[in-house]
N, C-alpha and C positions, 0 to 999 in steps of 0.2 A: 708944197701946195697941198691943202687938204683934199681928200677924196670926196666926190659927190655921189658915191654909190648909193647911200641911203636915200638921197633925194631922187635919184633915178628910179629906184624901186617904188617910192611914194608916187611918182608921176605915173608909172605904169599901172599901179593899183587904181589911181584916180581915173585914168583913161578907161580901164575895165569897168569900174563901178558906174561910170557916167556914159558908157557907150560912145566914147569919142575915139575916132580912128586916128592912127598915126598920120595918115594922109591929111586929115583935117587939121591936126595939130601943126604939122609941118607948114601947111598953107597959111595958117594963122600967124605963124612966126617968120614966114618968108624964107623958108629953107626947103630943100628937097626931101622927099620921103626917105630916100636911102640915107641921107645925112642924119635925119632925125632918128631913124632906126639905129644907126651906128652910135649916136649920142646916148640914146636910152639903154642900149645894150652895154655901154661902157667901152666899146671899141674906139671911140673918139674921146680923148681925155685932155684935149688942148684947153688953153685958157678960154678960147671962144666957145668951145663945147660946154665947159663948166659955167660960163656966163649965161649960156642959153638955158641950162638946167635951172640956175637960180632965177632967171627971168620967168620961166614957166611956173616955178613954185610961187613966186611973188604974184604973178598975174592971177593965178587961180586960187591963191591963198591956201595952198596945200600945206597941211600940218600933220 
């Protein structure tokens, strides 16, 4: 399975540039803040976590 590390970094950069909190992002995608933090840090690398990363990238058109 390919890594989504680059995508995770792009998401964190996007959040910072747009003043979006991890709490707001987690709420938007229906997951807990701790889970979202673990996904973005790379601590969670399951298929579901990777799918969440891809969903966030697609939703916000992060490139």
